[in-house]
N, CA, C and O atoms as a CHARMM CRD file, in Angstrom:
* protein
*
  276
    1    1 UNK  N    147.09600 137.53900  52.42700 PROA 1      0.00000
    2    1 UNK  CA   146.84100 136.22400  52.96700 PROA 1      0.00000
    3    1 UNK  C    145.57300 136.28500  53.82200 PROA 1      0.00000
    4    1 UNK  O    145.32600 137.27500  54.51000 PROA 1      0.00000
    5    2 UNK  N    144.80500 135.26000  53.77200 PROA 2      0.00000
    6    2 UNK  CA   143.54700 135.18400  54.50900 PROA 2      0.00000
    7    2 UNK  C    143.82800 135.20900  56.01400 PROA 2      0.00000
    8    2 UNK  O    144.81700 134.63000  56.46500 PROA 2      0.00000
    9    3 UNK  N    142.97100 135.87000  56.79400 PROA 3      0.00000
   10    3 UNK  CA   143.22300 136.01400  58.24000 PROA 3      0.00000
   11    3 UNK  C    143.22200 134.67400  58.96300 PROA 3      0.00000
   12    3 UNK  O    143.95800 134.50400  59.93500 PROA 3      0.00000
   13    4 UNK  N    142.41300 133.71700  58.51000 PROA 4      0.00000
   14    4 UNK  CA   142.39800 132.39700  59.14600 PROA 4      0.00000
   15    4 UNK  C    143.74000 131.70200  58.96200 PROA 4      0.00000
   16    4 UNK  O    144.25500 131.06800  59.88400 PROA 4      0.00000
   17    5 UNK  N    144.29700 131.82700  57.77400 PROA 5      0.00000
   18    5 UNK  CA   145.60200 131.21200  57.50300 PROA 5      0.00000
   19    5 UNK  C    146.67800 131.89200  58.33700 PROA 5      0.00000
   20    5 UNK  O    147.57700 131.23100  58.85800 PROA 5      0.00000
   21    6 UNK  N    146.58800 133.20800  58.46400 PROA 6      0.00000
   22    6 UNK  CA   147.56500 133.93100  59.28500 PROA 6      0.00000
   23    6 UNK  C    147.50700 133.47600  60.73800 PROA 6      0.00000
   24    6 UNK  O    148.54400 133.28500  61.37300 PROA 6      0.00000
   25    7 UNK  N    146.29100 133.29900  61.27000 PROA 7      0.00000
   26    7 UNK  CA   146.14200 132.85000  62.66100 PROA 7      0.00000
   27    7 UNK  C    146.70700 131.44600  62.84900 PROA 7      0.00000
   28    7 UNK  O    147.38600 131.17200  63.83900 PROA 7      0.00000
   29    8 UNK  N    146.42400 130.55400  61.89600 PROA 8      0.00000
   30    8 UNK  CA   146.94700 129.19000  61.99200 PROA 8      0.00000
   31    8 UNK  C    148.46900 129.18300  61.88400 PROA 8      0.00000
   32    8 UNK  O    149.14300 128.43900  62.59800 PROA 8      0.00000
   33    9 UNK  N    149.00500 130.00400  61.00000 PROA 9      0.00000
   34    9 UNK  CA   150.45100 130.07800  60.83600 PROA 9      0.00000
   35    9 UNK  C    151.10500 130.61200  62.10800 PROA 9      0.00000
   36    9 UNK  O    152.14900 130.11300  62.52800 PROA 9      0.00000
   37   10 UNK  N    150.49800 131.61800  62.71500 PROA 10     0.00000
   38   10 UNK  CA   151.03300 132.16300  63.96100 PROA 10     0.00000
   39   10 UNK  C    151.00600 131.11300  65.07300 PROA 10     0.00000
   40   10 UNK  O    151.97900 130.98100  65.81500 PROA 10     0.00000
   41   11 UNK  N    149.91200 130.36700  65.19800 PROA 11     0.00000
   42   11 UNK  CA   149.82200 129.29800  66.20200 PROA 11     0.00000
   43   11 UNK  C    150.88800 128.24000  65.95700 PROA 11     0.00000
   44   11 UNK  O    151.53600 127.77200  66.89300 PROA 11     0.00000
   45   12 UNK  N    151.06500 127.86700  64.69100 PROA 12     0.00000
   46   12 UNK  CA   152.07600 126.86500  64.34900 PROA 12     0.00000
   47   12 UNK  C    153.47100 127.34700  64.72700 PROA 12     0.00000
   48   12 UNK  O    154.25300 126.60000  65.31600 PROA 12     0.00000
   49   13 UNK  N    153.77800 128.58100  64.39200 PROA 13     0.00000
   50   13 UNK  CA   155.10200 129.12100  64.70400 PROA 13     0.00000
   51   13 UNK  C    155.32300 129.19100  66.21500 PROA 13     0.00000
   52   13 UNK  O    156.40000 128.84200  66.69900 PROA 13     0.00000
   53   14 UNK  N    154.32200 129.63400  66.95400 PROA 14     0.00000
   54   14 UNK  CA   154.45300 129.72100  68.41200 PROA 14     0.00000
   55   14 UNK  C    154.63200 128.34800  69.05200 PROA 14     0.00000
   56   14 UNK  O    155.49400 128.16700  69.91200 PROA 14     0.00000
   57   15 UNK  N    153.81300 127.37700  68.63100 PROA 15     0.00000
   58   15 UNK  CA   153.92900 126.03600  69.20700 PROA 15     0.00000
   59   15 UNK  C    155.25100 125.37400  68.84000 PROA 15     0.00000
   60   15 UNK  O    155.86300 124.70600  69.67300 PROA 15     0.00000
   61   16 UNK  N    155.69200 125.55300  67.60800 PROA 16     0.00000
   62   16 UNK  CA   156.96500 124.98800  67.18300 PROA 16     0.00000
   63   16 UNK  C    158.11900 125.62100  67.95100 PROA 16     0.00000
   64   16 UNK  O    159.04900 124.92900  68.36500 PROA 16     0.00000
   65   17 UNK  N    158.06000 126.93300  68.14100 PROA 17     0.00000
   66   17 UNK  CA   159.10100 127.62100  68.90700 PROA 17     0.00000
   67   17 UNK  C    159.13100 127.14300  70.35300 PROA 17     0.00000
   68   17 UNK  O    160.20400 126.91800  70.91300 PROA 17     0.00000
   69   18 UNK  N    157.96700 126.98900  70.95300 PROA 18     0.00000
   70   18 UNK  CA   157.88600 126.50600  72.33800 PROA 18     0.00000
   71   18 UNK  C    158.45300 125.09200  72.44900 PROA 18     0.00000
   72   18 UNK  O    159.22600 124.79600  73.36000 PROA 18     0.00000
   73   19 UNK  N    158.06600 124.22400  71.51900 PROA 19     0.00000
   74   19 UNK  CA   158.56100 122.84300  71.53000 PROA 19     0.00000
   75   19 UNK  C    160.07900 122.81100  71.37400 PROA 19     0.00000
   76   19 UNK  O    160.76800 122.11400  72.11900 PROA 19     0.00000
   77   20 UNK  N    160.59500 123.55800  70.41500 PROA 20     0.00000
   78   20 UNK  CA   162.04100 123.55100  70.17500 PROA 20     0.00000
   79   20 UNK  C    162.81600 124.16600  71.32700 PROA 20     0.00000
   80   20 UNK  O    163.92300 123.72200  71.63300 PROA 20     0.00000
   81   21 UNK  N    162.25400 125.17700  71.96800 PROA 21     0.00000
   82   21 UNK  CA   162.91100 125.77300  73.13200 PROA 21     0.00000
   83   21 UNK  C    162.98400 124.77800  74.28500 PROA 21     0.00000
   84   21 UNK  O    164.02500 124.63500  74.92600 PROA 21     0.00000
   85   22 UNK  N    161.87400 124.09300  74.54200 PROA 22     0.00000
   86   22 UNK  CA   161.85300 123.10100  75.62100 PROA 22     0.00000
   87   22 UNK  C    162.81900 121.95800  75.32500 PROA 22     0.00000
   88   22 UNK  O    163.53000 121.49400  76.21600 PROA 22     0.00000
   89   23 UNK  N    162.84100 121.51100  74.09000 PROA 23     0.00000
   90   23 UNK  CA   163.75400 120.42900  73.71600 PROA 23     0.00000
   91   23 UNK  C    165.20400 120.87700  73.83100 PROA 23     0.00000
   92   23 UNK  O    166.06300 120.09400  74.23700 PROA 23     0.00000
   93   24 UNK  N    165.48000 122.11000  73.48200 PROA 24     0.00000
   94   24 UNK  CA   166.83800 122.63100  73.59800 PROA 24     0.00000
   95   24 UNK  C    167.29100 122.73100  75.04500 PROA 24     0.00000
   96   24 UNK  O    168.43400 122.40700  75.36600 PROA 24     0.00000
   97   25 UNK  N    166.40200 123.17700  75.91200 PROA 25     0.00000
   98   25 UNK  CA   166.73900 123.25800  77.33500 PROA 25     0.00000
   99   25 UNK  C    166.93900 121.86300  77.90800 PROA 25     0.00000
  100   25 UNK  O    167.89400 121.62400  78.64600 PROA 25     0.00000
  101   26 UNK  N    166.03400 120.93100  77.56700 PROA 26     0.00000
  102   26 UNK  CA   166.14800 119.56700  78.06700 PROA 26     0.00000
  103   26 UNK  C    167.43700 118.92000  77.56900 PROA 26     0.00000
  104   26 UNK  O    168.15800 118.28900  78.34200 PROA 26     0.00000
  105   27 UNK  N    167.72400 119.07800  76.27800 PROA 27     0.00000
  106   27 UNK  CA   168.92700 118.46200  75.71100 PROA 27     0.00000
  107   27 UNK  C    170.19800 119.04300  76.32100 PROA 27     0.00000
  108   27 UNK  O    171.19900 118.34600  76.49000 PROA 27     0.00000
  109   28 UNK  N    170.13900 120.31900  76.64500 PROA 28     0.00000
  110   28 UNK  CA   171.31600 120.96600  77.21500 PROA 28     0.00000
  111   28 UNK  C    171.56000 120.63300  78.67300 PROA 28     0.00000
  112   28 UNK  O    172.67800 120.80000  79.16100 PROA 28     0.00000
  113   29 UNK  N    170.54700 120.16900  79.37700 PROA 29     0.00000
  114   29 UNK  CA   170.71600 119.93100  80.81000 PROA 29     0.00000
  115   29 UNK  C    170.68100 118.45100  81.20300 PROA 29     0.00000
  116   29 UNK  O    171.06700 118.10900  82.32100 PROA 29     0.00000
  117   30 UNK  N    170.23000 117.57500  80.31700 PROA 30     0.00000
  118   30 UNK  CA   170.08700 116.16700  80.70900 PROA 30     0.00000
  119   30 UNK  C    171.44300 115.54000  81.03600 PROA 30     0.00000
  120   30 UNK  O    171.54500 114.75400  81.97800 PROA 30     0.00000
  121   31 UNK  N    172.48700 115.87700  80.26900 PROA 31     0.00000
  122   31 UNK  CA   173.81300 115.34500  80.57200 PROA 31     0.00000
  123   31 UNK  C    174.27900 115.81400  81.94300 PROA 31     0.00000
  124   31 UNK  O    174.79400 115.02700  82.73800 PROA 31     0.00000
  125   32 UNK  N    174.09300 117.09700  82.21200 PROA 32     0.00000
  126   32 UNK  CA   174.54400 117.63700  83.50200 PROA 32     0.00000
  127   32 UNK  C    173.79600 116.98800  84.66100 PROA 32     0.00000
  128   32 UNK  O    174.40100 116.62400  85.66900 PROA 32     0.00000
  129   33 UNK  N    172.48900 116.84300  84.52000 PROA 33     0.00000
  130   33 UNK  CA   171.69900 116.23300  85.59100 PROA 33     0.00000
  131   33 UNK  C    172.09500 114.77600  85.80700 PROA 33     0.00000
  132   33 UNK  O    172.28200 114.34700  86.94600 PROA 33     0.00000
  133   34 UNK  N    172.22300 114.01900  84.73400 PROA 34     0.00000
  134   34 UNK  CA   172.54400 112.59600  84.88000 PROA 34     0.00000
  135   34 UNK  C    173.96300 112.39400  85.40600 PROA 34     0.00000
  136   34 UNK  O    174.21700 111.43800  86.14000 PROA 34     0.00000
  137   35 UNK  N    174.88300 113.27200  85.04400 PROA 35     0.00000
  138   35 UNK  CA   176.23100 113.18700  85.61500 PROA 35     0.00000
  139   35 UNK  C    176.18200 113.53200  87.10700 PROA 35     0.00000
  140   35 UNK  O    176.91500 112.95100  87.90700 PROA 35     0.00000
  141   36 UNK  N    175.33000 114.46300  87.46600 PROA 36     0.00000
  142   36 UNK  CA   175.20400 114.86100  88.86100 PROA 36     0.00000
  143   36 UNK  C    174.69900 113.71200  89.73200 PROA 36     0.00000
  144   36 UNK  O    175.08200 113.60300  90.89700 PROA 36     0.00000
  145   37 UNK  N    173.84200 112.85600  89.17500 PROA 37     0.00000
  146   37 UNK  CA   173.34600 111.71600  89.95500 PROA 37     0.00000
  147   37 UNK  C    174.16700 110.44800  89.66800 PROA 37     0.00000
  148   37 UNK  O    173.70400 109.32700  89.87900 PROA 37     0.00000
  149   38 UNK  N    175.39700 110.66100  89.18100 PROA 38     0.00000
  150   38 UNK  CA   176.43800 109.63700  89.08400 PROA 38     0.00000
  151   38 UNK  C    176.20000 108.57000  88.01000 PROA 38     0.00000
  152   38 UNK  O    176.58100 107.41300  88.19300 PROA 38     0.00000
  153   39 UNK  N    175.58000 108.94900  86.90600 PROA 39     0.00000
  154   39 UNK  CA   175.52100 108.04700  85.75700 PROA 39     0.00000
  155   39 UNK  C    176.80500 108.20400  84.95800 PROA 39     0.00000
  156   39 UNK  O    177.38700 109.28800  84.91600 PROA 39     0.00000
  157   40 UNK  N    177.24600 107.12400  84.32300 PROA 40     0.00000
  158   40 UNK  CA   178.41500 107.22300  83.46400 PROA 40     0.00000
  159   40 UNK  C    177.98500 107.76800  82.10600 PROA 40     0.00000
  160   40 UNK  O    176.79600 107.80500  81.78700 PROA 40     0.00000
  161   41 UNK  N    178.96500 108.18700  81.31300 PROA 41     0.00000
  162   41 UNK  CA   178.64300 108.68800  79.97800 PROA 41     0.00000
  163   41 UNK  C    178.02800 107.59000  79.11600 PROA 41     0.00000
  164   41 UNK  O    177.16800 107.86300  78.27800 PROA 41     0.00000
  165   42 UNK  N    178.46200 106.36200  79.31800 PROA 42     0.00000
  166   42 UNK  CA   177.88200 105.24100  78.56600 PROA 42     0.00000
  167   42 UNK  C    176.41100 105.05700  78.93000 PROA 42     0.00000
  168   42 UNK  O    175.57600 104.85300  78.04900 PROA 42     0.00000
  169   43 UNK  N    176.08900 105.12600  80.22000 PROA 43     0.00000
  170   43 UNK  CA   174.68800 105.01300  80.65800 PROA 43     0.00000
  171   43 UNK  C    173.82700 106.12800  80.06600 PROA 43     0.00000
  172   43 UNK  O    172.70600 105.89700  79.61400 PROA 43     0.00000
  173   44 UNK  N    174.37100 107.32700  80.08100 PROA 44     0.00000
  174   44 UNK  CA   173.63400 108.47200  79.55300 PROA 44     0.00000
  175   44 UNK  C    173.37000 108.28700  78.06000 PROA 44     0.00000
  176   44 UNK  O    172.26300 108.54100  77.58600 PROA 44     0.00000
  177   45 UNK  N    174.37600 107.85100  77.33100 PROA 45     0.00000
  178   45 UNK  CA   174.21300 107.68100  75.89100 PROA 45     0.00000
  179   45 UNK  C    173.25200 106.55300  75.55000 PROA 45     0.00000
  180   45 UNK  O    172.50800 106.65800  74.57500 PROA 45     0.00000
  181   46 UNK  N    173.24900 105.47900  76.32700 PROA 46     0.00000
  182   46 UNK  CA   172.27100 104.40200  76.10600 PROA 46     0.00000
  183   46 UNK  C    170.86300 104.93200  76.38200 PROA 46     0.00000
  184   46 UNK  O    169.94200 104.67200  75.60900 PROA 46     0.00000
  185   47 UNK  N    170.69500 105.66100  77.46400 PROA 47     0.00000
  186   47 UNK  CA   169.39800 106.25000  77.77800 PROA 47     0.00000
  187   47 UNK  C    168.91400 107.14700  76.64600 PROA 47     0.00000
  188   47 UNK  O    167.76500 107.04200  76.21800 PROA 47     0.00000
  189   48 UNK  N    169.78900 108.03300  76.15600 PROA 48     0.00000
  190   48 UNK  CA   169.39000 108.95800  75.10600 PROA 48     0.00000
  191   48 UNK  C    169.13300 108.24700  73.78200 PROA 48     0.00000
  192   48 UNK  O    168.24100 108.64700  73.03400 PROA 48     0.00000
  193   49 UNK  N    169.89400 107.20500  73.48100 PROA 49     0.00000
  194   49 UNK  CA   169.64600 106.44200  72.26000 PROA 49     0.00000
  195   49 UNK  C    168.26300 105.79400  72.30700 PROA 49     0.00000
  196   49 UNK  O    167.51000 105.84900  71.33600 PROA 49     0.00000
  197   50 UNK  N    167.94200 105.18700  73.43500 PROA 50     0.00000
  198   50 UNK  CA   166.60800 104.57500  73.58900 PROA 50     0.00000
  199   50 UNK  C    165.52900 105.64700  73.51800 PROA 50     0.00000
  200   50 UNK  O    164.49700 105.44500  72.87700 PROA 50     0.00000
  201   51 UNK  N    165.75400 106.78100  74.16500 PROA 51     0.00000
  202   51 UNK  CA   164.78100 107.87200  74.14300 PROA 51     0.00000
  203   51 UNK  C    164.48900 108.33000  72.72000 PROA 51     0.00000
  204   51 UNK  O    163.32500 108.48300  72.35000 PROA 51     0.00000
  205   52 UNK  N    165.52500 108.55100  71.91700 PROA 52     0.00000
  206   52 UNK  CA   165.32000 109.06500  70.55500 PROA 52     0.00000
  207   52 UNK  C    164.70900 108.01400  69.63900 PROA 52     0.00000
  208   52 UNK  O    163.92000 108.35900  68.75900 PROA 52     0.00000
  209   53 UNK  N    165.04800 106.75200  69.81800 PROA 53     0.00000
  210   53 UNK  CA   164.43200 105.69600  69.00700 PROA 53     0.00000
  211   53 UNK  C    162.94100 105.58200  69.32800 PROA 53     0.00000
  212   53 UNK  O    162.11300 105.48200  68.42300 PROA 53     0.00000
  213   54 UNK  N    162.60600 105.59600  70.60900 PROA 54     0.00000
  214   54 UNK  CA   161.19700 105.53200  71.01500 PROA 54     0.00000
  215   54 UNK  C    160.44800 106.76900  70.51700 PROA 54     0.00000
  216   54 UNK  O    159.31400 106.66300  70.05200 PROA 54     0.00000
  217   55 UNK  N    161.07300 107.93000  70.61300 PROA 55     0.00000
  218   55 UNK  CA   160.45400 109.16000  70.12500 PROA 55     0.00000
  219   55 UNK  C    160.17300 109.07000  68.63100 PROA 55     0.00000
  220   55 UNK  O    159.09900 109.46400  68.17700 PROA 55     0.00000
  221   56 UNK  N    161.12600 108.55700  67.86900 PROA 56     0.00000
  222   56 UNK  CA   160.95000 108.41400  66.42700 PROA 56     0.00000
  223   56 UNK  C    159.76400 107.51900  66.10600 PROA 56     0.00000
  224   56 UNK  O    158.90700 107.88200  65.29900 PROA 56     0.00000
  225   57 UNK  N    159.71300 106.35900  66.73100 PROA 57     0.00000
  226   57 UNK  CA   158.62600 105.42200  66.43900 PROA 57     0.00000
  227   57 UNK  C    157.28000 105.89500  66.99800 PROA 57     0.00000
  228   57 UNK  O    156.23600 105.52500  66.46100 PROA 57     0.00000
  229   58 UNK  N    157.28200 106.69300  68.04700 PROA 58     0.00000
  230   58 UNK  CA   156.03200 107.23300  68.57700 PROA 58     0.00000
  231   58 UNK  C    155.48900 108.34900  67.68500 PROA 58     0.00000
  232   58 UNK  O    154.27800 108.55800  67.61600 PROA 58     0.00000
  233   59 UNK  N    156.37900 109.06100  67.00600 PROA 59     0.00000
  234   59 UNK  CA   155.93200 110.15500  66.14900 PROA 59     0.00000
  235   59 UNK  C    155.49500 109.68700  64.76500 PROA 59     0.00000
  236   59 UNK  O    154.81800 110.43300  64.05700 PROA 59     0.00000
  237   60 UNK  N    155.85600 108.49700  64.36900 PROA 60     0.00000
  238   60 UNK  CA   155.41800 107.99500  63.06200 PROA 60     0.00000
  239   60 UNK  C    153.89800 107.91800  62.93800 PROA 60     0.00000
  240   60 UNK  O    153.35100 108.43300  61.96300 PROA 60     0.00000
  241   61 UNK  N    153.19200 107.29600  63.88600 PROA 61     0.00000
  242   61 UNK  CA   151.73000 107.25000  63.74700 PROA 61     0.00000
  243   61 UNK  C    151.08900 108.63400  63.76800 PROA 61     0.00000
  244   61 UNK  O    150.12600 108.88000  63.04100 PROA 61     0.00000
  245   62 UNK  N    151.60900 109.53500  64.58800 PROA 62     0.00000
  246   62 UNK  CA   151.02800 110.87300  64.62900 PROA 62     0.00000
  247   62 UNK  C    151.26300 111.62000  63.32000 PROA 62     0.00000
  248   62 UNK  O    150.41300 112.39700  62.88500 PROA 62     0.00000
  249   63 UNK  N    152.39900 111.39000  62.70000 PROA 63     0.00000
  250   63 UNK  CA   152.66800 112.00300  61.39900 PROA 63     0.00000
  251   63 UNK  C    151.77100 111.46300  60.30800 PROA 63     0.00000
  252   63 UNK  O    151.30800 112.20300  59.44100 PROA 63     0.00000
  253   64 UNK  N    151.53000 110.16700  60.36100 PROA 64     0.00000
  254   64 UNK  CA   150.63400 109.55300  59.36700 PROA 64     0.00000
  255   64 UNK  C    149.21200 110.09100  59.53900 PROA 64     0.00000
  256   64 UNK  O    148.54000 110.40600  58.55700 PROA 64     0.00000
  257   65 UNK  N    148.76000 110.19300  60.79200 PROA 65     0.00000
  258   65 UNK  CA   147.42800 110.75000  61.04300 PROA 65     0.00000
  259   65 UNK  C    147.34600 112.21000  60.60800 PROA 65     0.00000
  260   65 UNK  O    146.33400 112.63500  60.05000 PROA 65     0.00000
  261   66 UNK  N    148.39900 112.97500  60.85800 PROA 66     0.00000
  262   66 UNK  CA   148.39800 114.37900  60.47600 PROA 66     0.00000
  263   66 UNK  C    148.34200 114.52400  58.95200 PROA 66     0.00000
  264   66 UNK  O    147.69500 115.43900  58.44200 PROA 66     0.00000
  265   67 UNK  N    149.00700 113.64000  58.23100 PROA 67     0.00000
  266   67 UNK  CA   148.97400 113.71000  56.77500 PROA 67     0.00000
  267   67 UNK  C    147.59900 113.36900  56.20800 PROA 67     0.00000
  268   67 UNK  O    147.20800 113.89000  55.16300 PROA 67     0.00000
  269   68 UNK  N    146.87700 112.50400  56.88900 PROA 68     0.00000
  270   68 UNK  CA   145.55200 112.10700  56.39900 PROA 68     0.00000
  271   68 UNK  C    144.50200 113.17500  56.65300 PROA 68     0.00000
  272   68 UNK  O    143.56500 113.32300  55.86800 PROA 68     0.00000
  273   69 UNK  N    144.64900 113.92600  57.74900 PROA 69     0.00000
  274   69 UNK  CA   143.62800 114.90600  58.09500 PROA 69     0.00000
  275   69 UNK  C    144.20600 116.26000  57.92300 PROA 69     0.00000
  276   69 UNK  O    143.52400 117.25700  58.15900 PROA 69     0.00000
């Protein structure tokens, strides 16, 4: 494999791992934090539903741009 491709693949793997690790830590602690500041489970679930919907729609344009370039 060409060295440039290897470097890009390594960067991709590292960035993806970092992103997934951060998301895993955040997902694992957001319930605990929000319960600690006295949110109900319904409030937490509404917050997370809005968060994931906004995340989905925010990533659509970036995905389209990434596919073009």
